[in-house]
FITORZA-743469 format. One record per atom (N, C-alpha, C): x, y, z; atom name; residue number from 1; residue in three letters. Coordinates in nm, 3 decimals. Example, Ala and Ser with C-alpha at 12.3 -4.5 7.8 and 13.67 -1.06 7.14 Angstrom:
// FITORZA-743469
[[1.319,-0.569,0.780],'N',1,'ALA']
[[1.230,-0.450,0.780],'CA',1,'ALA']
[[1.320,-0.330,0.780],'C',1,'ALA']
[[1.285,-0.225,0.708],'N',2,'SER']
[[1.367,-0.106,0.714],'CA',2,'SER']
[[1.290,0.003,0.787],'C',2,'SER']
END
This chain:
// FITORZA-743469
[[2.218,3.629,-1.282],'N',1,'GLN']
[[2.170,3.598,-1.157],'CA',1,'GLN']
[[2.049,3.589,-1.217],'C',1,'GLN']
[[1.993,3.410,-1.151],'N',2,'VAL']
[[1.865,3.405,-1.183],'CA',2,'VAL']
[[1.781,3.450,-1.099],'C',2,'VAL']
[[1.619,3.499,-1.179],'N',3,'HIS']
[[1.529,3.568,-1.061],'CA',3,'HIS']
[[1.422,3.481,-1.162],'C',3,'HIS']
[[1.354,3.461,-1.035],'N',4,'LEU']
[[1.200,3.322,-1.045],'CA',4,'LEU']
[[1.043,3.386,-1.000],'C',4,'LEU']
[[1.005,3.500,-0.996],'N',5,'VAL']
[[0.940,3.581,-0.947],'CA',5,'VAL']
[[0.742,3.473,-1.001],'C',5,'VAL']
[[0.703,3.506,-0.903],'N',6,'GLU']
[[0.604,3.428,-0.936],'CA',6,'GLU']
[[0.501,3.541,-0.793],'C',6,'GLU']
[[0.368,3.534,-0.909],'N',7,'SER']
[[0.238,3.581,-0.863],'CA',7,'SER']
[[0.155,3.528,-0.896],'C',7,'SER']
[[0.007,3.594,-0.845],'N',8,'GLY']
[[-0.115,3.488,-0.822],'CA',8,'GLY']
[[-0.144,3.412,-0.779],'C',8,'GLY']
[[-0.108,3.428,-0.619],'N',9,'GLY']
[[-0.130,3.358,-0.548],'CA',9,'GLY']
[[-0.226,3.396,-0.421],'C',9,'GLY']
[[-0.382,3.342,-0.331],'N',10,'GLY']
[[-0.438,3.385,-0.261],'CA',10,'GLY']
[[-0.516,3.328,-0.190],'C',10,'GLY']
[[-0.630,3.379,-0.191],'N',11,'LEU']
[[-0.780,3.328,-0.097],'CA',11,'LEU']
[[-0.829,3.281,-0.189],'C',11,'LEU']
[[-0.927,3.146,-0.228],'N',12,'VAL']
[[-1.001,3.118,-0.280],'CA',12,'VAL']
[[-1.089,3.006,-0.179],'C',12,'VAL']
[[-1.196,3.019,-0.249],'N',13,'GLN']
[[-1.292,2.894,-0.197],'CA',13,'GLN']
[[-1.325,2.774,-0.245],'C',13,'GLN']
[[-1.353,2.678,-0.184],'N',14,'PRO']
[[-1.359,2.565,-0.303],'CA',14,'PRO']
[[-1.399,2.519,-0.397],'C',14,'PRO']
[[-1.360,2.487,-0.500],'N',15,'VAL']
[[-1.451,2.453,-0.665],'CA',15,'VAL']
[[-1.358,2.583,-0.732],'C',15,'VAL']
[[-1.351,2.669,-0.664],'N',16,'GLY']
[[-1.253,2.836,-0.717],'CA',16,'GLY']
[[-1.153,2.769,-0.862],'C',16,'GLY']
[[-1.130,2.907,-0.898],'N',17,'SER']
[[-0.983,2.884,-0.976],'CA',17,'SER']
[[-0.891,2.993,-0.941],'C',17,'SER']
[[-0.774,2.961,-0.949],'N',18,'LEU']
[[-0.668,3.062,-0.926],'CA',18,'LEU']
[[-0.561,3.059,-1.054],'C',18,'LEU']
[[-0.464,3.130,-1.119],'N',19,'ARG']
[[-0.402,3.171,-1.218],'CA',19,'ARG']
[[-0.276,3.141,-1.199],'C',19,'ARG']
[[-0.138,3.072,-1.202],'N',20,'LEU']
[[-0.001,3.169,-1.129],'CA',20,'LEU']
[[0.075,3.199,-1.213],'C',20,'LEU']
[[0.155,3.330,-1.222],'N',21,'SER']
[[0.254,3.336,-1.301],'CA',21,'SER']
[[0.388,3.348,-1.265],'C',21,'SER']
[[0.466,3.293,-1.330],'N',22,'CYS']
[[0.629,3.305,-1.332],'CA',22,'CYS']
[[0.726,3.415,-1.373],'C',22,'CYS']
[[0.778,3.468,-1.380],'N',23,'GLU']
[[0.852,3.525,-1.447],'CA',23,'GLU']
[[1.016,3.529,-1.452],'C',23,'GLU']
[[1.064,3.486,-1.571],'N',24,'ALA']
[[1.211,3.437,-1.518],'CA',24,'ALA']
[[1.329,3.557,-1.538],'C',24,'ALA']
[[1.433,3.544,-1.533],'N',25,'SER']
[[1.485,3.620,-1.570],'CA',25,'SER']
[[1.642,3.576,-1.545],'C',25,'SER']
[[1.760,3.626,-1.636],'N',26,'GLY']
[[1.904,3.533,-1.578],'CA',26,'GLY']
[[1.898,3.432,-1.615],'C',26,'GLY']
[[1.815,3.332,-1.736],'N',27,'ILE']
[[1.822,3.212,-1.784],'CA',27,'ILE']
[[1.799,3.218,-1.917],'C',27,'ILE']
[[1.852,3.114,-2.010],'N',28,'MET']
[[1.787,3.108,-2.113],'CA',28,'MET']
[[1.685,3.045,-2.128],'C',28,'MET']
[[1.564,3.100,-2.143],'N',29,'PHE']
[[1.444,3.010,-2.050],'CA',29,'PHE']
[[1.368,2.917,-2.248],'C',29,'PHE']
[[1.412,2.960,-2.312],'N',30,'ASN']
[[1.355,2.869,-2.435],'CA',30,'ASN']
[[1.402,2.753,-2.364],'C',30,'ASN']
[[1.536,2.731,-2.344],'N',31,'SER']
[[1.614,2.615,-2.288],'CA',31,'SER']
[[1.553,2.514,-2.213],'C',31,'SER']
[[1.493,2.610,-2.115],'N',32,'HIS']
[[1.490,2.508,-1.949],'CA',32,'HIS']
[[1.341,2.441,-1.964],'C',32,'HIS']
[[1.338,2.310,-1.847],'N',33,'THR']
[[1.249,2.260,-1.857],'CA',33,'THR']
[[1.177,2.358,-1.659],'C',33,'THR']
[[1.080,2.378,-1.707],'N',34,'MET']
[[0.971,2.523,-1.617],'CA',34,'MET']
[[0.910,2.462,-1.538],'C',34,'MET']
[[0.869,2.484,-1.363],'N',35,'GLY']
[[0.764,2.380,-1.298],'CA',35,'GLY']
[[0.685,2.475,-1.223],'C',35,'GLY']
[[0.650,2.394,-1.151],'N',36,'TRP']
[[0.583,2.411,-1.037],'CA',36,'TRP']
[[0.558,2.351,-0.923],'C',36,'TRP']
[[0.613,2.364,-0.805],'N',37,'TYR']
[[0.631,2.244,-0.690],'CA',37,'TYR']
[[0.516,2.374,-0.616],'C',37,'TYR']
[[0.482,2.269,-0.512],'N',38,'ARG']
[[0.441,2.278,-0.384],'CA',38,'ARG']
[[0.467,2.193,-0.282],'C',38,'ARG']
[[0.481,2.284,-0.098],'N',39,'GLN']
[[0.497,2.266,-0.001],'CA',39,'GLN']
[[0.403,2.290,0.137],'C',39,'GLN']
[[0.262,2.193,0.082],'N',40,'ALA']
[[0.208,2.270,0.240],'CA',40,'ALA']
[[0.229,2.188,0.383],'C',40,'ALA']
[[0.200,2.257,0.456],'N',41,'PRO']
[[0.230,2.233,0.601],'CA',41,'PRO']
[[0.292,2.073,0.653],'C',41,'PRO']
[[0.432,2.087,0.708],'N',42,'GLY']
[[0.443,1.940,0.775],'CA',42,'GLY']
[[0.443,1.828,0.658],'C',42,'GLY']
[[0.460,1.912,0.523],'N',43,'LYS']
[[0.476,1.799,0.417],'CA',43,'LYS']
[[0.611,1.795,0.315],'C',43,'LYS']
[[0.670,1.676,0.251],'N',44,'GLU']
[[0.769,1.702,0.136],'CA',44,'GLU']
[[0.739,1.829,0.036],'C',44,'GLU']
[[0.816,1.874,-0.039],'N',45,'ARG']
[[0.727,1.934,-0.136],'CA',45,'ARG']
[[0.783,1.823,-0.241],'C',45,'ARG']
[[0.633,1.859,-0.387],'N',46,'GLU']
[[0.562,1.756,-0.416],'CA',46,'GLU']
[[0.648,1.844,-0.569],'C',46,'GLU']
[[0.602,1.746,-0.678],'N',47,'MET']
[[0.591,1.857,-0.825],'CA',47,'MET']
[[0.473,1.848,-0.876],'C',47,'MET']
[[0.447,1.961,-0.899],'N',48,'VAL']
[[0.293,1.977,-0.941],'CA',48,'VAL']
[[0.258,1.933,-1.088],'C',48,'VAL']
[[0.346,1.979,-1.148],'N',49,'ALA']
[[0.355,2.036,-1.377],'CA',49,'ALA']
[[0.468,2.074,-1.337],'C',49,'ALA']
[[0.520,2.009,-1.478],'N',50,'THR']
[[0.663,2.052,-1.551],'CA',50,'THR']
[[0.592,2.080,-1.688],'C',50,'THR']
[[0.672,2.155,-1.744],'N',51,'ILE']
[[0.659,2.158,-1.901],'CA',51,'ILE']
[[0.835,2.218,-1.962],'C',51,'ILE']
[[0.866,2.091,-2.060],'N',52,'GLY']
[[1.003,2.086,-2.129],'CA',52,'GLY']
[[0.994,2.200,-2.229],'C',52,'GLY']
[[1.116,2.255,-2.289],'N',53,'PRO']
[[1.133,2.357,-2.417],'CA',53,'PRO']
[[1.067,2.305,-2.538],'C',53,'PRO']
[[0.995,2.155,-2.516],'N',54,'HIS']
[[0.958,2.132,-2.661],'CA',54,'HIS']
[[0.825,2.141,-2.583],'C',54,'HIS']
[[0.738,2.200,-2.432],'N',55,'ASN']
[[0.670,2.187,-2.458],'CA',55,'ASN']
[[0.502,2.036,-2.361],'C',55,'ASN']
[[0.632,1.959,-2.346],'N',56,'ARG']
[[0.631,1.844,-2.309],'CA',56,'ARG']
[[0.595,1.835,-2.171],'C',56,'ARG']
[[0.444,1.781,-2.117],'N',57,'LYS']
[[0.363,1.825,-2.026],'CA',57,'LYS']
[[0.351,1.710,-1.941],'C',57,'LYS']
[[0.381,1.737,-1.750],'N',58,'MET']
[[0.401,1.630,-1.704],'CA',58,'MET']
[[0.346,1.675,-1.569],'C',58,'MET']
[[0.240,1.615,-1.506],'N',59,'TYR']
[[0.162,1.651,-1.415],'CA',59,'TYR']
[[0.138,1.559,-1.258],'C',59,'TYR']
[[0.151,1.622,-1.150],'N',60,'GLY']
[[0.149,1.549,-1.051],'CA',60,'GLY']
[[-0.008,1.462,-1.039],'C',60,'GLY']
[[-0.009,1.345,-0.990],'N',61,'ASP']
[[-0.105,1.218,-0.965],'CA',61,'ASP']
[[-0.259,1.352,-0.884],'C',61,'ASP']
[[-0.251,1.417,-0.862],'N',62,'SER']
[[-0.353,1.484,-0.730],'CA',62,'SER']
[[-0.386,1.624,-0.836],'C',62,'SER']
[[-0.368,1.626,-0.978],'N',63,'VAL']
[[-0.327,1.711,-0.962],'CA',63,'VAL']
[[-0.380,1.693,-1.172],'C',63,'VAL']
[[-0.432,1.600,-1.226],'N',64,'LYS']
[[-0.402,1.573,-1.348],'CA',64,'LYS']
[[-0.581,1.614,-1.370],'C',64,'LYS']
[[-0.569,1.661,-1.476],'N',65,'GLY']
[[-0.714,1.647,-1.514],'CA',65,'GLY']
[[-0.788,1.844,-1.460],'C',65,'GLY']
[[-0.760,1.854,-1.332],'N',66,'ARG']
[[-0.766,2.021,-1.273],'CA',66,'ARG']
[[-0.695,2.133,-1.308],'C',66,'ARG']
[[-0.545,2.111,-1.318],'N',67,'PHE']
[[-0.413,2.174,-1.327],'CA',67,'PHE']
[[-0.374,2.190,-1.497],'C',67,'PHE']
[[-0.347,2.246,-1.537],'N',68,'SER']
[[-0.285,2.272,-1.666],'CA',68,'SER']
[[-0.201,2.407,-1.683],'C',68,'SER']
[[-0.084,2.316,-1.714],'N',69,'ILE']
[[0.072,2.444,-1.712],'CA',69,'ILE']
[[0.082,2.475,-1.891],'C',69,'ILE']
[[0.145,2.575,-1.871],'N',70,'SER']
[[0.198,2.611,-2.027],'CA',70,'SER']
[[0.320,2.734,-1.972],'C',70,'SER']
[[0.325,2.766,-2.112],'N',71,'ARG']
[[0.492,2.886,-2.095],'CA',71,'ARG']
[[0.414,2.949,-2.219],'C',71,'ARG']
[[0.516,3.089,-2.219],'N',72,'ASP']
[[0.480,3.170,-2.312],'CA',72,'ASP']
[[0.693,3.206,-2.305],'C',72,'ASP']
[[0.710,3.177,-2.417],'N',73,'ASN']
[[0.882,3.210,-2.437],'CA',73,'ASN']
[[0.890,3.351,-2.457],'C',73,'ASN']
[[0.849,3.418,-2.528],'N',74,'ALA']
[[0.826,3.562,-2.568],'CA',74,'ALA']
[[0.869,3.634,-2.476],'C',74,'ALA']
[[0.764,3.642,-2.321],'N',75,'LYS']
[[0.804,3.674,-2.208],'CA',75,'LYS']
[[0.870,3.617,-2.127],'C',75,'LYS']
[[0.917,3.461,-2.149],'N',76,'ASN']
[[0.971,3.445,-2.064],'CA',76,'ASN']
[[0.833,3.363,-1.878],'C',76,'ASN']
[[0.781,3.343,-1.903],'N',77,'THR']
[[0.673,3.318,-1.857],'CA',77,'THR']
[[0.614,3.186,-1.834],'C',77,'THR']
[[0.575,3.128,-1.727],'N',78,'VAL']
[[0.490,3.019,-1.717],'CA',78,'VAL']
[[0.415,3.057,-1.675],'C',78,'VAL']
[[0.309,2.964,-1.682],'N',79,'PHE']
[[0.133,2.978,-1.597],'CA',79,'PHE']
[[0.161,2.846,-1.539],'C',79,'PHE']
[[0.061,2.866,-1.407],'N',80,'LEU']
[[-0.060,2.740,-1.392],'CA',80,'LEU']
[[-0.160,2.786,-1.390],'C',80,'LEU']
[[-0.253,2.709,-1.464],'N',81,'GLN']
[[-0.387,2.746,-1.440],'CA',81,'GLN']
[[-0.483,2.608,-1.370],'C',81,'GLN']
[[-0.521,2.673,-1.250],'N',82,'MET']
[[-0.579,2.585,-1.133],'CA',82,'MET']
[[-0.758,2.539,-1.117],'C',82,'MET']
[[-0.790,2.465,-1.177],'N',83,'ASP']
[[-0.935,2.524,-1.115],'CA',83,'ASP']
[[-0.979,2.367,-1.020],'C',83,'ASP']
[[-1.105,2.437,-1.026],'N',84,'SER']
[[-1.189,2.306,-0.885],'CA',84,'SER']
[[-1.097,2.271,-0.832],'C',84,'SER']
[[-1.043,2.390,-0.796],'N',85,'LEU']
[[-0.971,2.355,-0.617],'CA',85,'LEU']
[[-1.025,2.312,-0.535],'C',85,'LEU']
[[-0.925,2.255,-0.423],'N',86,'ASN']
[[-0.992,2.200,-0.247],'CA',86,'ASN']
[[-0.902,2.216,-0.213],'C',86,'ASN']
[[-0.927,2.192,-0.093],'N',87,'PRO']
[[-0.858,2.265,0.046],'CA',87,'PRO']
[[-0.710,2.191,0.083],'C',87,'PRO']
[[-0.682,2.095,0.021],'N',88,'GLU']
[[-0.594,1.962,-0.006],'CA',88,'GLU']
[[-0.481,2.056,-0.125],'C',88,'GLU']
[[-0.555,2.159,-0.191],'N',89,'ASP']
[[-0.437,2.209,-0.232],'CA',89,'ASP']
[[-0.370,2.378,-0.199],'C',89,'ASP']
[[-0.425,2.335,-0.117],'N',90,'THR']
[[-0.353,2.510,0.033],'CA',90,'THR']
[[-0.167,2.475,-0.007],'C',90,'THR']
[[-0.131,2.552,-0.012],'N',91,'ALA']
[[0.048,2.562,-0.009],'CA',91,'ALA']
[[0.111,2.638,-0.035],'C',91,'ALA']
[[0.262,2.626,-0.022],'N',92,'VAL']
[[0.330,2.776,-0.107],'CA',92,'VAL']
[[0.382,2.701,-0.220],'C',92,'VAL']
[[0.310,2.789,-0.307],'N',93,'TYR']
[[0.370,2.715,-0.481],'CA',93,'TYR']
[[0.489,2.748,-0.506],'C',93,'TYR']
[[0.558,2.711,-0.567],'N',94,'TYR']
[[0.738,2.737,-0.624],'CA',94,'TYR']
[[0.735,2.750,-0.762],'C',94,'TYR']
[[0.763,2.821,-0.835],'N',95,'CYS']
[[0.841,2.772,-0.962],'CA',95,'CYS']
[[0.950,2.761,-0.978],'C',95,'CYS']
[[0.965,2.696,-1.076],'N',96,'SER']
[[1.142,2.646,-1.086],'CA',96,'SER']
[[1.143,2.636,-1.213],'C',96,'SER']
[[1.257,2.640,-1.245],'N',97,'ALA']
[[1.328,2.698,-1.375],'CA',97,'ALA']
[[1.487,2.503,-1.379],'C',97,'ALA']
[[1.478,2.459,-1.460],'N',98,'ARG']
[[1.584,2.345,-1.441],'CA',98,'ARG']
[[1.661,2.282,-1.557],'C',98,'ARG']
[[1.808,2.320,-1.574],'N',99,'TYR']
[[1.826,2.272,-1.672],'CA',99,'TYR']
[[1.950,2.232,-1.675],'C',99,'TYR']
[[2.140,2.299,-1.603],'N',100,'ASN']
[[2.173,2.180,-1.519],'CA',100,'ASN']
[[2.194,2.260,-1.385],'C',100,'ASN']
[[2.115,2.337,-1.365],'N',101,'ASN']
[[2.106,2.370,-1.247],'CA',101,'ASN']
[[1.956,2.368,-1.198],'C',101,'ASN']
[[1.894,2.393,-1.048],'N',102,'HIS']
[[1.743,2.361,-1.043],'CA',102,'HIS']
[[1.741,2.453,-0.950],'C',102,'HIS']
[[1.667,2.583,-1.052],'N',103,'ASP']
[[1.680,2.713,-0.984],'CA',103,'ASP']
[[1.490,2.706,-0.918],'C',103,'ASP']
[[1.492,2.803,-0.793],'N',104,'TRP']
[[1.333,2.831,-0.724],'CA',104,'TRP']
[[1.344,2.975,-0.671],'C',104,'TRP']
[[1.207,2.979,-0.698],'N',105,'GLY']
[[1.134,3.114,-0.680],'CA',105,'GLY']
[[1.123,3.090,-0.526],'C',105,'GLY']
[[1.045,3.223,-0.501],'N',106,'GLN']
[[1.049,3.253,-0.376],'CA',106,'GLN']
[[0.944,3.187,-0.274],'C',106,'GLN']
[[0.822,3.140,-0.408],'N',107,'GLY']
[[0.688,3.089,-0.328],'CA',107,'GLY']
[[0.623,3.192,-0.346],'C',107,'GLY']
[[0.469,3.152,-0.365],'N',108,'THR']
[[0.358,3.219,-0.343],'CA',108,'THR']
[[0.243,3.168,-0.241],'C',108,'THR']
[[0.184,3.174,-0.196],'N',109,'GLN']
[[0.059,3.132,-0.104],'CA',109,'GLN']
[[0.012,3.139,-0.159],'C',109,'GLN']
[[-0.072,2.956,-0.158],'N',110,'VAL']
[[-0.246,2.955,-0.235],'CA',110,'VAL']
[[-0.329,2.901,-0.085],'C',110,'VAL']
[[-0.451,2.967,-0.030],'N',111,'THR']
[[-0.490,2.925,0.038],'CA',111,'THR']
[[-0.622,2.847,-0.033],'C',111,'THR']
[[-0.712,2.742,0.030],'N',112,'VAL']
[[-0.781,2.686,0.018],'CA',112,'VAL']
[[-0.919,2.666,0.066],'C',112,'VAL']
[[-0.976,2.759,0.109],'N',113,'SER']
[[-1.084,2.743,0.232],'CA',113,'SER']
[[-1.242,2.828,0.188],'C',113,'SER']
[[-1.370,2.747,0.251],'N',114,'SER']
[[-1.467,2.817,0.284],'CA',114,'SER']
[[-1.455,2.979,0.368],'C',114,'SER']
END
């Protein structure tokens, strides 16, 4: 059974930083494309960043230059470093693992507010 457990969310002031982590189990982590998506109230879920098995990275336009995704295959963990946060980044952030299936974590709330 696939488990994706996110951590690191919380309340942060504008221009602050947060680092999200997602630990995966029940999958062949090295073979999966791992990613972060987010959903704000009243909006559709959008891709934030993905990282492939060979470390190819893709970012959503709104986070390019501010967010950075990385993975530690030895720890089955994917990270999202978020810098220069602004209120528009407020959302529930979901970890995803994609190979044949697309699996999701429960989500972690990120709130950017002064």
